[in-house]
C-alpha positions, 0 to 999 in steps of 0.5 A: 687303868694304864692312864690312871697309873700314869697319873698316880706315878707322874712326878709331883713337879708336873702338877705343882704350878696349879692344882688339878681341876675338880672332877666333873660331876655327872649330870642327869639327862632325860633317859640318857647314860651318865658319863663319869670319866676320870678327871673329865676324860672320855675314858669309859667306865665300861668298854662294851664289846659288840662284835662276835670274835672270829677264829681263823677256822670260821674266817677261812670257811667264810672265805671259801663260801662253805658258811657265811654271815647269814648263818646258813650253809654257804653255796660251797658247803660240803660234808663227808658221807659214810655208809655202813654195812655191819654183820655182828654176832653176840656170844652171850656166854662169853659176853663178846661181840664179833663183827665185820663191816664195810664202810663206804666213805664219800669225800665231799670235800675239796681236799685230797685225804691222805689219812682217815681218822677212826673212832674206836670208843670201846678203847676207853675200857682199856687199862691205859685209857684217858678217863675223866675223874668221875667216869670209871668203867665197870670192867677193864677189857682189851677194848676194840680189837681189830683183827683185819682191815683193808682199804679198797682191797689193800691190806692195812698194816695194824702194827706200824713200824717203830719210826712211824711219825718220827721222820721215817718217811711216808708209808708205802702201805696203808698203816694204822697208828694209835690202834689202842686209842679212842681216836686212831689214824689210818695213814694212806700211801700216795696211791691210796689217797682219796681225791675230792668227790671220790669214794673209798671202801674200808673192810674191818673185822673186829671184836670186843668184850662187853663191859659189865659188873659192879662199880661202873660210874657214868653213862656207857661205863656199864653195857650189860647185866650179867649175860642176859641183857646187853646195850650196844652203843658206840660199838663199831669202828667208825670214821670220824668227821672231816669238816671245813673248819678243822679237818679231821676230828682228832679229839679223844673220847673221855666219856662225858662229851659225846658225839660228832658223827657223819651222816649216812646209811646203815645196813645192820644184821645182828645174830643173837640167840633165838628167843632174845628180843632186839630193839634198835635204830632202823626199821626191821627188814625181816619180821617174818623170819624173827617174829612169831605170827602173833607178834607180827599181827600185834605189831601191825595194829600199833599205829591204829590208836593211842592205846598200848599194844603188848607185842611180847608179854612177860610170860612169852619167853623163849624160842617160839614164844617171844621170837621165831624158833630160829636155826641152831638156836640163833636168829639174825635181825636185819635193820636198815636206817638211812640218813642217820649219824649213828646206830645203837641197839639192845637185846635181852633174854627176857624183854617185855615189848610194848608199843604205842604211836605218836602222830607227827605233824605233816608226817602221820603216825609212827610207832613208839616201842618200849623194851624192858625187863619185867622187874622194871615194868613200873619204870615204863608205866608212863613211858608211852604218854611221855614218849608220845608227848615229847615227839609231838611237842618237839615236832611242833616246836622245831621241825617234824621228827624225821625218823620212822620210829622211836624205841626206849630200851631198858638197861644199865645206861638209863639216860642216853640217846641215839637215832631212833633209840633212847637208852632210857626209862620214863625218867629221862624220856623227855630229855633223851627224845629231845636229842633226836633234834640235836645232835641226831638231826642237827649234827653239831660238834657236841664234843667241842660245844656241848651247850649246842646239844645238851643246853638247847635240850634243857631249854626245850625240856622246860617248855615241854614240861610246862606243856604237859601240865597245860601251863605257859612256860615260865623262864623268869628268874633263870637268867638272873640266877647266873649272877650267882655263878659268874666269877667262879674260877672253875667255870669255863666259858661256853666256847671252851671245849666241853671235852675239857670242861673240868669240874663245872662241865655239867653247868657249862654243857647243860645248865648255862644255855637255858639261862642265856636263852632266858635273858635273850627272851627278855631282849626279843621275846620268848616266842621270837627265840623259839621261832629263831631256833626253829629256823636254825634247826631247819637250815642245818638239818642233817648238816654240821653247824658251828656256834658262829652259824648259830649266832649269825642265824639267830641274828638274821631270824631276829633281825637284831645285831646281837654281837654284844649278847653272844660275846658276853654269854658265850665267850666270857663268864661275866654278869650284869650285876644291876641295881637301882642307886637312887630315885629323886622326885619333883612333882610327878616326875621321877629320875631313877638312877640304874647302875650295872657293875658287871661287864655284861650289859643288859637292857633297862627294864623297870616295873613302875607301880603307880599310886592307885588314885590321882590324875589320869595316867599319861602314856610313855612311848617305851612303856606298856601297862601291865595292869591299871596301875603298873607299867613296864618301862624298857630302855634298850641295851644301847644306852650302855654302849657309850661306856657309862655304868650309870643310866638315869631313867626319866619317868613321868606318868602324871601320877605319883610313883609308889615303887620301882623294880629293876629287872622285874622278870629276873632275866639279867645275871645279878648276884644280889637282887635286893638292891633292885627295888626302890624304895629299899 
């Protein structure tokens, strides 16, 4: 473009002595792009980027050997581990949860940690919280109230001095900063810094009012129904992730973008009123103390068949019927979960508790629990079948479900996921259970790159939905549909932080990835895409992959250099915008001119409909017969790399061609598909 401007603005005298040469006309060459530079120049009409942009963070990780271009964890890969011991007690009348916890932080990094970032998500309910416009809490509370904190037995100051962070010098005692924010900072004195390979122990006492009431919008913005049902999610102070890419995760919690958590062990004791049922992450350690003999007997036979077993029925309510009698009207439920990145639970005065089983390939039977209020029984009618199918199908598609159970828990948040727990009825069961693979197993940074979580999930849901109907999945049309979105100024690229996605957050995080993988399936085959996803999930099980790890892993698994593909889909909002410009025929030979007006290149795929009668059909090396008279002809994306926007396909099957359709499976982003057919 600069060259064109220079030509147009040059003094007239520069060309006065002789007229410029006539423009060079494009020449059609068999199966070759047509080059049409200005005045015969070599300037390409479209400069196709073919490599993956690398940020400073990922370059440093490669240099350090924590990650590499194979897309697998590097020889020097590390991560933190956080183990939690939590004791919590529910005051159901005041709707307050009080707890104490011990966190053992194991510093797997090669860095000395001079501070610790703490995630206090309950502070989103405080009056000054930073909220996305559509996410409003049902109740304003005091948020996470921390009353005591120690590190390695040393008290932490919860009221930092006025000059903290303003050049006042390093603290001499451990000090909390931003304790009313969703992401707080524990600043450590030199004597308390955590050396590489060392551990530190945090002891915290806390409480918060459980938000409830009308008017809440967005998941987790309402956590209870009156004083008879509670859902506890993102409910305890936790240590943020410290990784080899950015160090501490300092993102604030806004609501829509969700998880980036460390893996570890949870030992959790929950004190609730006797008669109240608890469903949670982890395995129950003391059934003989909290369940009736009848419930224990029913529970013991859940995995013996696919039938649904009623553990506690709608008429079995209250101490001695739904649960054991307890002491002083209270019971403590004890759960343990190992190698998980979060813990969630729900409890209600009158839960119906049902269970069935799922058979996990290579692992055997696991229980699938359903906890719901009697009035919502209709929303759980199909939950056993849906839950079983999701667990078994995704175990076959990717890697076997790694946890010992699954629970579906009823409540105001009817579409959320946690390890071994979904806060969902049958409506979102398939989608939420798929989250057991990402981010509950493959622990990607969902706050930053939601497409690696929700987007993969949406793609998997398409496959699962087809399987439930005993049909082959149909991904046609999805890739093409992105052509109508491309160009919207509100759309952020997938690599833009999902935490600040703006008005098209939902499209960016959920909807675009299936469109991307639809096109990738047209390039390498849908089953190859799914095989590569399986290899990626296996390599990053219980680890923290980045988008670059995903891209390089897919390249390796597919044995393709797909830099061009990842660049345009992840780093831009461009489309292909293809069309058939013309077709000329001489005898049985036809030259079909294909054009791509967008910046994203795409392979040239043509459906060629031949006359029903005539000479025997000749084969072409790059053609596959779809039926007796129809061929699918494919030219690789490489035909565009020279920079032309126009390509001439040379077709000669020895028989007359009746019609040609570009992108017949509708996989390449295209705003207007009406110009993809010849004749018009």
